[in-house]
C-alpha positions in Angstrom: -15.1 170.0 148.5 -12.6 167.6 146.7 -14.5 167.8 143.5 -14.1 171.6 143.3 -10.4 171.6 143.6 -8.7 172.4 140.2 -5.9 170.1 139.2 -5.5 171.7 135.8 -6.7 171.2 132.3 -4.4 168.2 131.4 -5.7 166.3 134.5 -9.2 167.3 133.3 -8.5 165.4 129.9 -7.1 162.5 132.0 -10.1 162.3 134.0 -12.6 162.5 131.0 -10.8 159.7 129.3 -11.0 157.7 132.3 -14.7 158.2 132.7 -15.3 157.0 129.2 -13.4 153.8 129.9 -14.9 153.2 133.3 -18.5 153.6 132.1 -17.9 150.9 129.4 -16.6 148.6 132.1 -19.4 149.2 134.3 -21.8 148.1 131.6 -19.9 144.9 131.2 -19.3 144.2 134.9 -19.2 140.2 135.2 -20.0 139.8 131.4 -17.7 136.7 131.0 -19.3 134.8 133.8 -22.7 135.8 132.5 -21.8 134.6 129.0 -20.5 131.4 130.5 -23.6 130.7 132.4 -26.3 131.9 129.9 -24.7 131.1 126.6 -22.4 128.2 127.1 -24.2 126.7 130.1 -21.0 126.4 132.2 -20.6 124.6 135.4 -19.5 126.3 138.7 -16.0 124.9 138.2 -15.8 126.2 134.5 -17.1 129.7 135.5 -14.5 129.9 138.3 -11.8 128.7 135.9 -12.7 131.5 133.5 -12.2 134.0 136.2 -9.0 132.4 137.5 -7.1 131.1 134.5 -7.5 134.3 132.4 -6.1 136.6 135.2 -3.3 134.1 135.9 -2.1 133.7 132.4 -2.4 137.5 131.8 -0.1 138.1 134.9 2.5 135.8 133.5 2.4 137.7 130.1 2.7 141.0 132.0 6.0 140.1 133.8 8.3 140.9 130.8 6.0 143.9 129.9 7.0 145.8 133.0 10.4 147.1 132.1 9.2 147.5 128.5 6.5 150.0 130.0 9.1 151.6 132.3 11.5 152.6 129.5 8.9 154.0 127.1 6.8 157.0 127.1 3.6 156.2 128.7 0.9 157.7 126.4 1.8 155.5 123.4 1.8 152.4 125.7 -1.7 153.2 126.9 -3.0 153.7 123.4 -1.6 150.5 122.3 -3.0 148.6 125.4 -6.5 150.2 124.7 -6.5 149.2 121.1 -5.2 145.7 122.0 -8.2 145.2 124.4 -10.5 146.7 121.8 -9.4 144.3 119.1 -9.5 141.0 121.3 -12.8 141.8 122.9 -14.5 142.6 119.4 -13.9 138.9 118.6 -16.5 137.7 121.1 -19.5 139.3 119.5 -18.3 138.3 116.1 -17.7 134.6 117.1 -21.1 134.6 118.9 -22.9 135.9 115.8 -21.5 133.0 113.8 -22.0 130.4 116.5 -18.3 129.9 117.0 -18.2 131.1 120.5 -16.3 128.8 122.9 -15.0 128.6 126.4 -11.5 128.4 125.1 -11.9 131.7 123.3 -13.2 133.4 126.5 -10.1 132.2 128.4 -7.8 133.6 125.7 -9.6 136.9 125.5 -9.5 137.2 129.4 -5.8 136.4 129.5 -5.0 139.2 126.8 -7.2 141.7 128.5 -5.7 141.0 131.9 -2.1 141.5 130.6 -3.1 144.6 128.8 -4.8 146.1 131.8 -1.7 145.5 134.0 0.6 147.3 131.5 -2.1 150.0 131.1 -2.3 150.7 134.8 1.5 150.9 135.2 1.9 153.3 132.6 -1.0 155.5 133.8 0.2 155.4 137.3 3.7 156.5 136.3 2.3 159.3 134.3 -0.1 160.5 137.1 2.8 161.0 139.6 4.6 163.2 136.9 1.4 165.1 136.2 0.0 165.9 139.6 1.8 167.7 142.5 2.4 165.4 145.5 -0.1 167.2 147.7 -2.7 166.5 145.2 -2.2 162.9 144.7 -4.9 161.9 147.0 -7.4 164.4 145.5 -6.7 162.8 142.0 -7.0 159.2 143.1 -10.2 160.0 145.0 -11.7 161.5 141.9 -10.7 158.3 139.9 -12.3 156.2 142.7 -15.5 158.2 142.7 -15.8 157.9 139.0 -15.3 154.3 139.2 -18.0 153.5 141.7 -20.5 155.9 139.9 -19.9 153.9 136.8 -20.6 150.8 138.7 -23.7 152.2 140.1 -25.2 153.1 136.6 -23.6 150.4 134.4 -24.6 147.0 135.8 -28.4 147.6 135.9 -28.4 149.0 132.3 -26.1 146.2 131.3 -28.3 143.6 132.8 -31.3 145.2 131.0 -29.4 145.2 127.7 -28.5 141.5 128.1 -32.1 140.7 128.8 -33.3 142.5 125.7 -30.4 142.0 123.1 -28.5 139.1 124.3 -25.6 138.0 126.4 -22.7 139.7 124.4 -24.3 143.2 124.3 -22.2 144.6 127.1 -19.0 143.0 125.6 -19.6 145.3 122.5 -20.1 148.4 124.7 -16.9 147.6 126.7 -14.9 147.1 123.5 -16.0 150.4 122.1 -15.0 152.1 125.4 -11.5 151.0 125.0 -11.4 152.5 121.5 -13.0 155.7 122.7 -10.5 155.8 125.6 -7.6 155.3 123.0 -9.1 158.2 120.8 -9.3 160.5 123.9 -5.7 159.9 124.7 -4.7 160.5 121.3 -6.5 163.8 121.1 -4.6 165.1 124.1 -1.7 167.3 123.2 1.5 168.1 124.9 5.0 167.0 125.3 6.0 164.0 127.6 9.4 163.7 129.1 11.7 161.0 127.5 12.2 158.0 129.6 15.4 156.4 130.3 16.8 154.7 127.2 15.9 151.0 126.9 18.9 148.6 126.7 19.1 144.8 126.6 20.1 145.0 130.4 16.4 145.6 131.2 15.5 142.2 130.2 17.7 140.7 132.9 16.0 139.0 135.9 17.0 142.0 138.1 15.1 144.3 136.0 12.1 142.0 135.6 11.9 141.6 139.3 12.8 145.2 140.4 9.2 146.0 141.3 8.9 143.1 143.7 12.3 144.0 145.2 11.1 147.5 146.0 7.8 146.3 147.5 9.5 143.5 149.6 12.3 145.8 150.8 9.7 148.4 152.0 8.0 147.4 155.3 4.9 149.4 154.8 4.4 148.4 151.0 5.2 144.7 152.0 2.5 144.3 154.5 -0.1 146.3 152.5 0.8 144.1 149.4 0.1 141.0 151.2 -3.0 142.2 152.8 -4.4 143.5 149.5 -3.7 140.2 147.7 -5.6 138.2 150.4 -8.5 140.6 150.7 -8.9 141.3 146.9 -8.4 137.5 146.1 -11.1 136.5 148.5 -13.6 139.3 147.6 -13.1 138.7 143.8 -13.3 135.0 144.3 -17.0 135.4 145.3 -17.9 136.9 142.1 -18.3 133.6 140.0 -19.7 131.9 142.9 -22.5 134.4 143.3 -23.1 134.3 139.6 -23.8 130.6 139.8 -25.8 130.9 143.1 -27.9 133.8 142.1 -28.5 133.0 138.4 -28.2 129.3 138.4 -29.8 128.2 141.7 -31.8 130.9 143.2 -33.5 132.1 140.0 -32.5 135.7 140.0 -32.8 137.5 136.5 -29.9 139.3 135.0 -31.3 142.8 135.8 -31.7 141.7 139.4 -28.1 140.3 139.3 -27.0 143.7 138.0 -28.9 145.6 140.5 -27.5 143.7 143.4 -24.1 145.0 142.6 -24.9 148.4 141.1 -27.1 149.8 144.0 -24.4 149.5 146.7 -21.8 151.4 144.5 -23.5 154.6 145.7 -21.4 153.8 148.8 -18.2 154.3 146.6 -19.1 157.9 146.0 -19.4 158.4 149.9 -16.1 156.6 150.8 -14.0 158.2 148.1 -15.3 161.7 148.8 -14.4 161.2 152.4 -10.9 159.9 151.8 -9.1 163.3 151.9 -10.9 164.6 154.9 -10.3 161.4 156.9 -6.7 161.1 156.1 -6.2 164.8 157.1 -7.9 164.2 160.4 -6.6 160.8 161.4 -3.7 160.1 159.1 -2.9 157.3 156.7 -1.8 154.7 159.2 -5.1 154.7 161.2 -7.0 154.6 157.9 -5.2 151.5 157.0 -5.7 149.8 160.3 -9.3 150.9 161.0 -10.8 150.9 157.4 -8.7 147.9 156.5 -10.3 145.9 159.2 -13.9 147.0 158.5 -13.6 146.1 154.8 -12.9 142.4 155.9 -16.0 141.9 158.3 -18.9 142.0 155.9 -18.1 139.2 153.3 -19.5 136.4 155.5 -22.9 137.9 155.0 -23.1 136.6 151.5 -23.4 133.0 152.9 -27.0 134.0 154.0 -28.4 135.0 150.7 -31.9 133.5 150.0 -34.3 133.7 147.1 -36.5 136.6 146.5 -36.5 140.2 147.8 -34.9 139.3 151.1 -32.0 137.7 149.4 -31.5 140.7 147.0 -31.6 143.1 149.9 -29.1 140.9 151.8 -26.6 141.0 148.8 -27.1 144.9 148.4 -26.5 145.4 152.2 -23.3 143.3 152.2 -21.9 145.0 149.2 -22.7 148.4 150.4 -20.7 148.0 153.5 -17.8 146.5 151.7 -17.8 149.2 149.0 -17.9 152.1 151.4 -14.9 150.7 153.1 -13.1 149.9 149.9 -13.7 153.3 148.4 -12.3 155.1 151.3 -9.3 152.8 151.6 -8.5 152.4 147.8 -7.3 156.1 147.1 -5.3 156.2 150.3 -3.5 153.0 149.3 -3.0 154.2 145.6 -1.5 157.5 146.9 0.6 155.7 149.4 2.1 153.6 146.7 3.1 156.4 144.7 4.5 158.5 147.5 6.8 155.5 148.6 8.0 154.6 145.1 10.7 156.6 143.2 9.8 157.8 139.8 12.2 155.5 137.9 10.5 152.4 139.5 6.9 153.3 139.3 5.9 151.3 136.3 7.6 148.1 137.5 6.3 148.5 141.0 2.8 149.0 139.9 3.1 146.0 137.5 4.4 143.8 140.2 1.5 144.9 142.4 -1.1 144.2 139.7 0.6 140.9 138.9 0.5 139.9 142.5 -3.1 140.9 142.8 -4.2 139.1 139.7 -2.3 135.9 140.7 -3.9 136.0 144.1 -7.4 136.5 142.5 -6.7 133.5 140.3 -5.6 131.3 143.0 -8.4 132.0 145.4 -10.9 131.9 142.5 -9.7 128.5 141.4 -9.8 127.2 145.0 -13.3 128.7 145.5 -14.6 127.1 142.2 -13.0 123.7 143.2 -14.6 123.8 146.7 -18.0 124.8 145.2 -17.8 121.9 142.8 -17.0 119.6 145.6 -19.7 121.0 148.0 -21.7 124.1 146.9 -21.4 127.7 145.9 -22.8 128.6 149.4 -20.2 126.6 151.3 -17.5 128.2 149.3 -18.9 131.6 150.0 -18.9 130.7 153.8 -15.3 129.7 153.7 -14.2 132.9 152.0 -16.1 135.0 154.5 -14.4 133.2 157.3 -11.0 133.4 155.9 -11.0 137.1 155.3 -11.6 137.8 158.9 -7.9 137.1 159.5 -6.8 139.5 157.0 -6.5 142.4 159.4 -3.5 140.7 161.1 -1.6 141.3 157.9 -2.1 145.3 158.0 1.0 147.4 159.0 1.6 147.9 162.8 3.4 151.2 162.6 3.6 154.2 160.3 6.3 154.6 157.7 7.0 158.2 156.7 7.1 158.9 152.9 10.8 159.5 151.6 11.7 162.4 149.4 11.5 161.1 145.8 14.8 159.8 144.7 16.5 161.0 141.5 16.6 158.7 138.4 19.6 156.2 138.6 22.8 157.1 136.9 24.5 154.7 134.3 26.5 153.1 137.1 23.4 152.4 139.2 21.1 151.1 136.5 23.5 149.5 134.0 22.1 151.7 131.2 22.8 155.2 130.0 21.8 158.3 131.7 18.2 159.4 131.2 17.6 162.4 128.8 15.4 163.9 131.4 15.3 163.1 135.2 12.8 165.6 136.4 9.0 165.6 135.6 7.6 168.7 134.0 5.8 171.0 136.5 2.1 170.0 136.8 0.9 173.5 135.5 2.7 173.0 132.1 0.9 171.4 129.2 1.7 167.6 129.2 0.4 164.7 127.4 -2.1 162.9 129.5 -3.4 159.5 129.9 -6.3 157.8 131.3 -6.2 156.2 134.8 -6.5 152.6 135.4 -9.6 151.2 133.9 -11.4 148.9 136.2 
């Protein structure tokens, strides 16, 4: 079984640190829309704007951060990003306690958290490729995926119950503390990390800022998967604020029911992530992308038929279960493909570009969904999202692209900067400083 395959002690620390952070995020799933609806009585347009503007501004902030992350040791970067998220999120319960909480503050915090998340994910992805042998990348990504979905299965019901008992900012406190514990866990991990290529002023040129996108757009497989993922992820995430308004504001669902509707289906994430390695071994990456990529797009339309009461709750659970099983199988395969097809000296910039594009797509689709919901209704906006996503399989890759052998780090002539102090990652079995994987 995948879970029994040992990837070494350092990866075990990495996985443990990720779990702390993931469970904190699971408790606070959808916390900002909930606060906007329950504490600030926000309209559908405002709730969608909260989910759109924050990630969009965060993505803009993250653009110059990409080369900064690339040319620095990854562990200190991740610690800094965790502490930054802890600090800004801690301002929300403080402001709420004194009656100062505002919609603008939620927007600002959302933007800072989004930018820090992109930088953190880029650093953790670059470190993971150096830590884990290529043959084990899918195993590692599947474990993170499984942990992520298990945290989402447990967290939202507990978070919903906590909100009902202690108030709307309770889960934000838990999420903020999880960032702090994640940073402390990373700090506790010992070991040397290879020195990155020395940073120079040249890294701030437009060429360095856009290098991640150049790599993605020049690679036919990454290019089609990138566009497909932006469309699918943007449309799926755009339904979150719409469902919050529909279920909590119009259909009378309680917070714990709202949490349960999204937590129960996450059990499917354990199924999909555990199947990923076996399915790829049997059918190959390309067939997984084509088949599972299509399956994850056909279920969203079911959310347009949600009704009050038990039937409505079961409808949401069934739709989300089908989507999550597909996503959890597809996700680690996609994450592995990205690392396999990206050279080491471009990983941080490529992953940053990927995340920025994803955040921008979520912002655009969420804003459009909120605008449509304001002009019509949340149910109409959900219907349109469900119909649009049906066309997304047309954006999947049509043929397979073999993974190249990893390129060496660029020389001074190639990069415009000095030669790196070390071009080869330390073997996976040697002690290395670790990091936590991407926090959801």
